[in-house]
Biopython code that builds the backbone (N, CA, C, O; Angstrom):
import numpy as np
from Bio.PDB.StructureBuilder import StructureBuilder

atoms = [
    (1, "MET", "N", (45.444, 78.304, 185.360)),
    (1, "MET", "CA", (43.906, 79.245, 185.607)),
    (1, "MET", "C", (44.469, 80.814, 185.686)),
    (1, "MET", "O", (45.175, 81.315, 186.561)),
    (2, "PRO", "N", (43.897, 81.448, 184.430)),
    (2, "PRO", "CA", (44.509, 83.115, 184.381)),
    (2, "PRO", "C", (43.642, 83.891, 185.725)),
    (2, "PRO", "O", (42.514, 83.615, 186.132)),
    (3, "LEU", "N", (44.545, 84.885, 186.206)),
    (3, "LEU", "CA", (43.827, 85.633, 187.222)),
    (3, "LEU", "C", (43.161, 86.682, 187.011)),
    (3, "LEU", "O", (43.616, 87.595, 186.322)),
    (4, "ASN", "N", (41.910, 86.725, 187.601)),
    (4, "ASN", "CA", (41.160, 87.804, 187.317)),
    (4, "ASN", "C", (41.915, 89.119, 188.098)),
    (4, "ASN", "O", (42.819, 88.965, 188.919)),
    (5, "SER", "N", (41.311, 90.576, 187.639)),
    (5, "SER", "CA", (41.669, 91.593, 187.748)),
    (5, "SER", "C", (41.615, 91.879, 189.267)),
    (5, "SER", "O", (42.518, 92.586, 189.717)),
    (6, "SER", "N", (40.900, 91.530, 189.904)),
    (6, "SER", "CA", (41.287, 92.109, 191.245)),
    (6, "SER", "C", (42.278, 91.064, 192.085)),
    (6, "SER", "O", (42.699, 91.381, 193.197)),
    (7, "GLN", "N", (42.544, 90.057, 191.591)),
    (7, "GLN", "CA", (43.907, 89.272, 191.928)),
    (7, "GLN", "C", (45.137, 90.001, 191.506)),
    (7, "GLN", "O", (46.089, 90.336, 192.211)),
    (8, "THR", "N", (44.962, 90.173, 190.320)),
    (8, "THR", "CA", (46.258, 91.003, 189.758)),
    (8, "THR", "C", (46.644, 92.021, 190.410)),
    (8, "THR", "O", (47.833, 92.184, 190.683)),
    (9, "ASN", "N", (45.527, 93.022, 190.828)),
    (9, "ASN", "CA", (45.613, 94.027, 191.455)),
    (9, "ASN", "C", (46.380, 93.928, 192.877)),
    (9, "ASN", "O", (47.206, 94.743, 193.288)),
    (10, "SER", "N", (45.976, 92.865, 193.485)),
    (10, "SER", "CA", (46.366, 92.358, 194.907)),
    (10, "SER", "C", (47.547, 92.067, 194.706)),
    (10, "SER", "O", (48.365, 92.366, 195.575)),
    (11, "ALA", "N", (47.888, 91.540, 193.755)),
    (11, "ALA", "CA", (49.344, 90.804, 193.411)),
    (11, "ALA", "C", (50.411, 92.191, 193.434)),
    (11, "ALA", "O", (51.236, 92.554, 194.273)),
    (12, "ALA", "N", (50.031, 92.719, 192.241)),
    (12, "ALA", "CA", (50.361, 94.367, 192.363)),
    (12, "ALA", "C", (50.851, 94.962, 193.474)),
    (12, "ALA", "O", (52.049, 95.029, 193.747)),
    (13, "ASP", "N", (49.888, 95.432, 194.179)),
    (13, "ASP", "CA", (50.011, 95.964, 195.202)),
    (13, "ASP", "C", (50.977, 95.226, 196.558)),
    (13, "ASP", "O", (51.471, 95.821, 197.515)),
    (14, "ALA", "N", (51.021, 93.948, 196.284)),
    (14, "ALA", "CA", (51.711, 93.437, 197.369)),
    (14, "ALA", "C", (53.328, 93.645, 196.979)),
    (14, "ALA", "O", (54.191, 93.829, 197.837)),
    (15, "MET", "N", (53.559, 93.592, 195.719)),
    (15, "MET", "CA", (54.706, 93.542, 194.874)),
    (15, "MET", "C", (55.184, 95.112, 195.285)),
    (15, "MET", "O", (56.301, 95.189, 195.796)),
    (16, "SER", "N", (54.503, 96.244, 195.121)),
    (16, "SER", "CA", (54.602, 97.247, 195.529)),
    (16, "SER", "C", (55.363, 97.684, 196.471)),
    (16, "SER", "O", (56.396, 98.353, 196.431)),
    (17, "ALA", "N", (54.580, 97.116, 197.591)),
    (17, "ALA", "CA", (54.807, 97.120, 199.381)),
    (17, "ALA", "C", (55.984, 96.535, 199.305)),
    (17, "ALA", "O", (56.912, 97.208, 199.754)),
    (18, "ALA", "N", (56.321, 95.185, 198.753)),
    (18, "ALA", "CA", (57.660, 94.899, 198.940)),
    (18, "ALA", "C", (59.034, 95.524, 198.325)),
    (18, "ALA", "O", (60.198, 95.494, 198.725)),
    (19, "ALA", "N", (58.366, 96.140, 197.110)),
    (19, "ALA", "CA", (59.584, 97.188, 196.736)),
    (19, "ALA", "C", (59.810, 98.070, 197.498)),
    (19, "ALA", "O", (61.009, 98.288, 197.671)),
    (20, "GLU", "N", (58.944, 98.841, 198.177)),
    (20, "GLU", "CA", (58.775, 99.972, 198.961)),
    (20, "GLU", "C", (59.790, 99.661, 200.209)),
    (20, "GLU", "O", (60.776, 100.374, 200.397)),
    (21, "SER", "N", (59.473, 98.522, 201.065)),
    (21, "SER", "CA", (60.375, 97.776, 201.769)),
    (21, "SER", "C", (61.889, 97.748, 201.454)),
    (21, "SER", "O", (62.865, 98.010, 202.157)),
    (22, "PHE", "N", (61.776, 97.371, 200.253)),
    (22, "PHE", "CA", (63.541, 97.049, 199.807)),
    (22, "PHE", "C", (64.270, 98.221, 199.726)),
    (22, "PHE", "O", (65.455, 98.322, 200.043)),
    (23, "LYS", "N", (63.479, 99.216, 199.251)),
    (23, "LYS", "CA", (63.930, 100.775, 199.088)),
    (23, "LYS", "C", (64.216, 101.260, 200.407)),
    (23, "LYS", "O", (65.379, 101.660, 200.467)),
    (24, "LYS", "N", (63.602, 101.371, 201.464)),
    (24, "LYS", "CA", (63.805, 101.895, 202.746)),
    (24, "LYS", "C", (65.120, 101.006, 203.360)),
    (24, "LYS", "O", (66.099, 101.520, 203.901)),
    (25, "ASP", "N", (64.926, 99.674, 203.167)),
    (25, "ASP", "CA", (66.313, 98.865, 203.744)),
    (25, "ASP", "C", (67.402, 99.527, 203.135)),
    (25, "ASP", "O", (68.368, 99.907, 203.797)),
    (26, "ARG", "N", (67.271, 99.750, 201.448)),
    (26, "ARG", "CA", (68.503, 100.205, 201.357)),
    (26, "ARG", "C", (68.911, 101.511, 201.341)),
    (26, "ARG", "O", (70.015, 101.900, 200.960)),
    (27, "GLN", "N", (67.881, 102.284, 201.817)),
    (27, "GLN", "CA", (68.510, 103.826, 202.491)),
    (27, "GLN", "C", (69.115, 103.456, 203.873)),
    (27, "GLN", "O", (70.269, 103.730, 204.204)),
    (28, "ARG", "N", (68.164, 102.772, 204.680)),
    (28, "ARG", "CA", (68.808, 102.508, 205.867)),
    (28, "ARG", "C", (70.441, 102.019, 205.783)),
    (28, "ARG", "O", (71.256, 102.473, 206.586)),
    (29, "THR", "N", (70.774, 101.181, 204.872)),
    (29, "THR", "CA", (71.884, 100.728, 205.099)),
    (29, "THR", "C", (73.108, 101.276, 204.238)),
    (29, "THR", "O", (74.289, 100.958, 204.379)),
    (30, "LYS", "N", (72.505, 102.272, 203.208)),
    (30, "LYS", "CA", (73.654, 103.529, 203.279)),
    (30, "LYS", "C", (73.734, 104.405, 203.895)),
    (30, "LYS", "O", (74.677, 105.173, 203.701)),
    (31, "GLU", "N", (72.715, 104.684, 204.969)),
    (31, "GLU", "CA", (73.229, 105.690, 206.291)),
    (31, "GLU", "C", (74.302, 105.079, 206.746)),
    (31, "GLU", "O", (75.442, 105.539, 206.676)),
    (32, "LEU", "N", (73.920, 103.786, 207.339)),
    (32, "LEU", "CA", (75.061, 102.876, 208.116)),
    (32, "LEU", "C", (76.440, 103.150, 207.725)),
    (32, "LEU", "O", (77.453, 103.443, 208.360)),
    (33, "ILE", "N", (76.117, 102.928, 206.218)),
    (33, "ILE", "CA", (77.793, 102.737, 205.443)),
    (33, "ILE", "C", (78.364, 104.171, 205.724)),
    (33, "ILE", "O", (79.570, 104.283, 205.945)),
    (34, "GLN", "N", (77.687, 105.082, 205.724)),
    (34, "GLN", "CA", (78.069, 106.590, 205.894)),
    (34, "GLN", "C", (78.740, 106.706, 207.493)),
    (34, "GLN", "O", (79.845, 107.189, 207.741)),
    (35, "THR", "N", (77.833, 106.170, 208.441)),
    (35, "THR", "CA", (78.437, 106.179, 209.780)),
    (35, "THR", "C", (79.426, 105.589, 209.992)),
    (35, "THR", "O", (80.157, 106.061, 210.862)),
    (36, "LEU", "N", (79.785, 104.533, 209.409)),
    (36, "LEU", "CA", (80.830, 103.602, 209.498)),
    (36, "LEU", "C", (82.403, 104.292, 209.181)),
    (36, "LEU", "O", (83.504, 104.327, 209.730)),
    (37, "LYS", "N", (81.619, 104.911, 207.686)),
    (37, "LYS", "CA", (83.098, 105.574, 207.068)),
    (37, "LYS", "C", (83.516, 106.883, 207.708)),
    (37, "LYS", "O", (84.700, 107.207, 207.608)),
    (38, "THR", "N", (82.596, 107.737, 208.411)),
    (38, "THR", "CA", (82.759, 108.617, 209.574)),
    (38, "THR", "C", (83.586, 108.521, 210.641)),
    (38, "THR", "O", (84.540, 109.178, 211.058)),
    (39, "ASP", "N", (82.847, 107.291, 211.081)),
    (39, "ASP", "CA", (83.743, 106.501, 212.487)),
    (39, "ASP", "C", (84.931, 106.395, 212.302)),
    (39, "ASP", "O", (85.743, 107.081, 212.922)),
    (40, "ALA", "N", (85.322, 105.355, 211.251)),
    (40, "ALA", "CA", (86.619, 105.027, 211.028)),
    (40, "ALA", "C", (87.515, 106.221, 210.322)),
    (40, "ALA", "O", (88.712, 105.935, 210.313)),
    (41, "GLN", "N", (87.248, 107.286, 209.827)),
    (41, "GLN", "CA", (87.888, 108.485, 209.613)),
    (41, "GLN", "C", (88.304, 109.100, 211.149)),
    (41, "GLN", "O", (89.462, 109.444, 211.385)),
    (42, "THR", "N", (87.294, 109.189, 212.089)),
    (42, "THR", "CA", (87.511, 109.866, 213.308)),
    (42, "THR", "C", (88.315, 108.840, 214.259)),
    (42, "THR", "O", (88.591, 109.203, 215.402)),
    (43, "ARG", "N", (88.651, 107.705, 213.850)),
    (43, "ARG", "CA", (89.377, 106.541, 214.587)),
    (43, "ARG", "C", (88.310, 106.144, 215.920)),
    (43, "ARG", "O", (88.809, 106.030, 217.040)),
    (44, "LYS", "N", (87.095, 105.982, 215.757)),
    (44, "LYS", "CA", (86.414, 105.838, 216.766)),
    (44, "LYS", "C", (86.531, 104.097, 216.827)),
    (44, "LYS", "O", (86.783, 103.435, 217.834)),
    (45, "ILE", "N", (86.303, 103.644, 215.613)),
    (45, "ILE", "CA", (86.352, 102.226, 215.351)),
    (45, "ILE", "C", (87.565, 102.053, 214.433)),
    (45, "ILE", "O", (88.249, 103.017, 214.091)),
    (46, "ASN", "N", (87.822, 100.749, 214.029)),
    (46, "ASN", "CA", (89.083, 100.188, 213.490)),
    (46, "ASN", "C", (88.771, 100.099, 211.964)),
    (46, "ASN", "O", (87.895, 99.400, 211.456)),
    (47, "PRO", "N", (89.555, 100.849, 211.386)),
    (47, "PRO", "CA", (89.297, 101.427, 209.882)),
    (47, "PRO", "C", (89.515, 99.820, 209.140)),
    (47, "PRO", "O", (89.016, 99.660, 208.027)),
    (48, "ILE", "N", (90.045, 99.004, 209.600)),
    (48, "ILE", "CA", (90.182, 97.920, 208.635)),
    (48, "ILE", "C", (89.269, 97.184, 208.898)),
    (48, "ILE", "O", (88.974, 96.503, 207.916)),
    (49, "LYS", "N", (88.496, 96.926, 210.005)),
    (49, "LYS", "CA", (87.243, 96.263, 210.109)),
    (49, "LYS", "C", (86.319, 97.007, 209.746)),
    (49, "LYS", "O", (85.407, 96.243, 209.430)),
    (50, "ALA", "N", (85.939, 98.231, 209.569)),
    (50, "ALA", "CA", (85.108, 99.001, 209.046)),
    (50, "ALA", "C", (84.956, 98.792, 207.745)),
    (50, "ALA", "O", (83.831, 98.554, 207.306)),
    (51, "GLY", "N", (86.097, 98.848, 206.886)),
    (51, "GLY", "CA", (86.162, 98.523, 205.585)),
    (51, "GLY", "C", (85.786, 97.333, 205.265)),
    (51, "GLY", "O", (85.232, 97.274, 204.167)),
    (52, "LYS", "N", (85.907, 96.191, 205.927)),
    (52, "LYS", "CA", (85.242, 94.887, 205.649)),
    (52, "LYS", "C", (83.718, 95.161, 205.730)),
    (52, "LYS", "O", (83.055, 95.098, 204.694)),
    (53, "LYS", "N", (83.132, 95.464, 206.916)),
    (53, "LYS", "CA", (81.785, 95.489, 207.106)),
    (53, "LYS", "C", (81.273, 96.438, 205.964)),
    (53, "LYS", "O", (80.315, 96.001, 205.327)),
    (54, "ILE", "N", (81.789, 97.736, 205.587)),
    (54, "ILE", "CA", (81.392, 98.372, 204.477)),
    (54, "ILE", "C", (81.083, 97.633, 203.122)),
    (54, "ILE", "O", (79.994, 97.664, 202.549)),
    (55, "GLY", "N", (82.244, 96.941, 202.684)),
    (55, "GLY", "CA", (82.254, 95.874, 201.733)),
    (55, "GLY", "C", (81.025, 94.836, 201.654)),
    (55, "GLY", "O", (80.266, 94.776, 200.687)),
    (56, "GLU", "N", (80.946, 94.147, 202.630)),
    (56, "GLU", "CA", (79.533, 93.378, 203.181)),
    (56, "GLU", "C", (78.252, 94.609, 202.677)),
    (56, "GLU", "O", (77.643, 94.651, 201.608)),
    (57, "LEU", "N", (78.160, 95.357, 203.649)),
    (57, "LEU", "CA", (76.892, 96.373, 203.423)),
    (57, "LEU", "C", (76.710, 96.557, 202.170)),
    (57, "LEU", "O", (75.546, 96.470, 201.781)),
    (58, "ALA", "N", (77.937, 96.908, 201.019)),
    (58, "ALA", "CA", (77.772, 97.857, 199.785)),
    (58, "ALA", "C", (77.088, 96.284, 199.053)),
    (58, "ALA", "O", (76.064, 96.452, 198.390)),
    (59, "GLU", "N", (77.471, 95.232, 199.131)),
    (59, "GLU", "CA", (77.058, 94.169, 198.812)),
    (59, "GLU", "C", (75.444, 93.917, 198.731)),
    (59, "GLU", "O", (74.892, 93.494, 197.715)),
    (60, "GLN", "N", (74.763, 94.241, 199.955)),
    (60, "GLN", "CA", (73.983, 94.338, 200.374)),
    (60, "GLN", "C", (72.586, 95.447, 199.412)),
    (60, "GLN", "O", (71.448, 95.293, 198.968)),
    (61, "VAL", "N", (73.440, 96.334, 199.496)),
    (61, "VAL", "CA", (72.965, 97.615, 198.757)),
    (61, "VAL", "C", (72.860, 97.275, 197.642)),
    (61, "VAL", "O", (71.683, 97.460, 197.329)),
    (62, "THR", "N", (73.507, 96.803, 196.680)),
    (62, "THR", "CA", (73.581, 96.596, 195.595)),
    (62, "THR", "C", (72.286, 95.276, 195.109)),
    (62, "THR", "O", (71.738, 95.137, 194.016)),
    (63, "ALA", "N", (72.119, 94.516, 196.297)),
    (63, "ALA", "CA", (71.146, 93.296, 195.964)),
    (63, "ALA", "C", (70.094, 93.795, 196.241)),
    (63, "ALA", "O", (69.213, 93.270, 195.560)),
    (64, "HIS", "N", (69.509, 94.958, 197.252)),
    (64, "HIS", "CA", (68.348, 95.385, 197.335)),
    (64, "HIS", "C", (68.181, 95.942, 196.127)),
    (64, "HIS", "O", (67.218, 95.361, 195.626)),
    (65, "ARG", "N", (68.546, 96.661, 195.468)),
    (65, "ARG", "CA", (68.413, 97.752, 194.352)),
    (65, "ARG", "C", (68.273, 96.699, 193.322)),
    (65, "ARG", "O", (67.533, 97.136, 192.440)),
    (66, "LYS", "N", (68.640, 95.592, 193.082)),
    (66, "LYS", "CA", (68.444, 94.552, 192.120)),
    (66, "LYS", "C", (67.001, 93.906, 192.378)),
    (66, "LYS", "O", (66.249, 93.728, 191.419)),
    (67, "THR", "N", (66.641, 93.575, 193.607)),
    (67, "THR", "CA", (65.703, 92.676, 193.887)),
    (67, "THR", "C", (64.173, 94.105, 193.660)),
    (67, "THR", "O", (63.069, 93.851, 193.179)),
    (68, "PHE", "N", (64.523, 95.146, 194.050)),
    (68, "PHE", "CA", (63.717, 96.599, 193.707)),
    (68, "PHE", "C", (63.043, 96.662, 192.457)),
    (68, "PHE", "O", (61.836, 96.703, 192.218)),
    (69, "LYS", "N", (64.175, 96.664, 191.589)),
    (69, "LYS", "CA", (63.841, 96.547, 190.157)),
    (69, "LYS", "C", (63.224, 95.648, 189.702)),
    (69, "LYS", "O", (62.326, 95.940, 188.912)),
    (70, "LYS", "N", (63.472, 94.213, 190.028)),
    (70, "LYS", "CA", (62.897, 93.131, 189.293)),
    (70, "LYS", "C", (61.314, 92.978, 189.900)),
    (70, "LYS", "O", (60.343, 92.502, 189.312)),
    (71, "LEU", "N", (61.382, 93.544, 191.278)),
    (71, "LEU", "CA", (59.933, 93.897, 191.774)),
    (71, "LEU", "C", (59.100, 94.942, 190.937)),
    (71, "LEU", "O", (58.207, 94.396, 190.291)),
    (72, "LYS", "N", (59.156, 96.006, 190.822)),
    (72, "LYS", "CA", (58.900, 96.812, 190.301)),
    (72, "LYS", "C", (58.598, 96.590, 188.487)),
    (72, "LYS", "O", (57.585, 97.073, 187.981)),
    (73, "LYS", "N", (59.302, 96.051, 187.915)),
    (73, "LYS", "CA", (59.093, 95.538, 186.511)),
    (73, "LYS", "C", (58.178, 94.561, 186.733)),
    (73, "LYS", "O", (57.265, 94.638, 185.911)),
    (74, "ALA", "N", (58.044, 93.626, 187.551)),
    (74, "ALA", "CA", (56.790, 92.438, 187.330)),
    (74, "ALA", "C", (55.665, 93.198, 188.038)),
    (74, "ALA", "O", (54.604, 92.719, 187.637)),
    (75, "GLU", "N", (55.434, 94.233, 188.967)),
    (75, "GLU", "CA", (54.574, 94.879, 188.941)),
    (75, "GLU", "C", (53.712, 95.527, 188.130)),
    (75, "GLU", "O", (52.482, 95.580, 188.115)),
    (76, "ARG", "N", (55.079, 96.315, 187.034)),
    (76, "ARG", "CA", (54.391, 97.021, 185.943)),
    (76, "ARG", "C", (53.806, 95.958, 185.018)),
    (76, "ARG", "O", (52.715, 96.267, 184.538)),
    (77, "LYS", "N", (54.339, 94.679, 184.639)),
    (77, "LYS", "CA", (53.802, 93.442, 183.968)),
    (77, "LYS", "C", (52.416, 93.315, 184.170)),
    (77, "LYS", "O", (51.634, 93.082, 183.248)),
    (78, "LEU", "N", (52.062, 93.470, 185.422)),
    (78, "LEU", "CA", (50.798, 92.836, 185.995)),
    (78, "LEU", "C", (49.692, 93.768, 186.038)),
    (78, "LEU", "O", (48.501, 93.468, 185.955)),
    (79, "ARG", "N", (50.275, 95.134, 186.199)),
    (79, "ARG", "CA", (49.213, 96.105, 186.062)),
    (79, "ARG", "C", (48.565, 96.299, 184.358)),
    (79, "ARG", "O", (47.385, 96.575, 184.142)),
    (80, "MET", "N", (49.474, 96.118, 183.404)),
    (80, "MET", "CA", (49.376, 96.055, 182.095)),
    (80, "MET", "C", (47.972, 95.575, 181.712)),
    (80, "MET", "O", (47.666, 95.446, 180.527)),
]
sb = StructureBuilder()
sb.init_structure("model")
sb.init_model(0)
sb.init_chain("A")
sb.init_seg("    ")
for serial, (resi, resn, name, xyz) in enumerate(atoms, 1):
    if name == "N":
        sb.init_residue(resn, " ", resi, " ")
    sb.init_atom(name, np.array(xyz, "f"), 0.0, 1.0, " ", f" {name:<3s}", serial, name[0])
structure = sb.get_structure()
């Protein structure tokens, strides 16, 4: 059963909101990575442990970016 225009717009709006949430999470994760790098350089935390955590967070940033792109693409298709 095809969706009517209000359902389509509602779904597109939900995707847009989810995409923005991923974008904010990505930005917070980037800030955390920068803080970890700074703390490791000043020896406030163990550089080896910080490096492992930074690697994990970098993977998370990549996943957020990919999800954001997929959501935006789906939103554009719905709005057409």
